[in-house]
C-alpha distance (Angstrom), angle and dihedral (degrees) to the residues before:
residue distance angle dihedral
X1 . . .
X2 3.82 . .
X3 3.73 124.8 .
X4 3.78 117.1 -112.6
X5 3.74 113.7 -119.1
X6 3.83 122.3 -146.1
X7 3.76 133.7 -166.9
X8 3.76 120.6 -153.9
X9 3.81 116.2 -137.4
X10 3.84 108.0 -125.5
X11 3.87 92.3 -147.6
X12 3.80 102.4 44.3
X13 3.78 103.4 19.7
X14 3.77 91.3 -131.0
X15 3.73 120.1 140.8
X16 3.86 121.4 -126.6
X17 3.75 125.9 -167.3
X18 3.84 110.6 -123.8
X19 3.87 94.6 -124.8
X20 3.80 91.1 50.5
X21 3.74 90.8 47.9
X22 3.79 90.0 55.1
X23 3.76 90.5 49.0
X24 3.82 90.2 51.4
X25 3.77 91.4 51.1
X26 3.80 92.6 48.6
X27 3.85 88.7 50.4
X28 3.78 92.4 50.5
X29 3.82 91.8 49.4
X30 3.72 92.6 48.1
X31 3.89 91.2 49.6
X32 3.84 92.0 50.7
X33 3.83 91.4 47.5
X34 3.81 92.3 49.5
X35 3.83 90.1 49.3
X36 3.78 92.3 49.8
X37 3.90 92.8 48.9
X38 3.87 88.8 46.1
X39 3.83 90.0 49.2
X40 3.80 92.9 50.3
X41 3.78 90.3 49.6
X42 3.78 90.8 49.1
X43 3.78 90.6 52.2
X44 3.80 89.4 53.7
X45 3.87 89.5 51.4
X46 3.80 91.4 48.8
X47 3.78 93.7 47.5
X48 3.73 92.0 50.2
X49 3.83 94.6 48.2
X50 3.82 89.9 50.2
X51 3.86 104.6 93.1
X52 3.75 95.6 -146.8
X53 3.81 93.9 56.4
X54 3.82 106.2 27.7
X55 3.84 90.8 178.1
X56 3.85 106.1 177.3
X57 3.85 132.3 46.2
X58 3.90 116.1 -113.1
X59 3.83 96.9 -99.9
X60 3.81 91.9 45.8
X61 3.71 91.9 47.4
X62 3.82 92.6 55.8
X63 3.80 89.4 48.4
X64 3.79 91.1 51.8
X65 3.84 91.8 45.6
X66 3.77 91.6 50.4
X67 3.83 91.8 47.1
X68 3.86 89.9 49.3
X69 3.81 91.3 49.5
X70 3.80 93.3 48.3
X71 3.77 92.6 45.1
X72 3.82 93.7 50.1
X73 3.84 92.8 42.3
X74 3.84 98.6 48.5
X75 3.84 100.2 32.9
């Protein structure tokens, strides 16, 4: 049986288990990546709807719009 290691937060004084801390960091990184991907897809949608730019073709626009919606809904 292995001993559980804890880290004490210097600000709050709370103790965090090291494995739980790794999971929290992985969750935060996944959330930031999902927001960045969703933001880039949103920029693609906005630039396509802007008449002066019209960046994507119609079929690609709907693929990007669907991907943006799924990314924002799930993540």
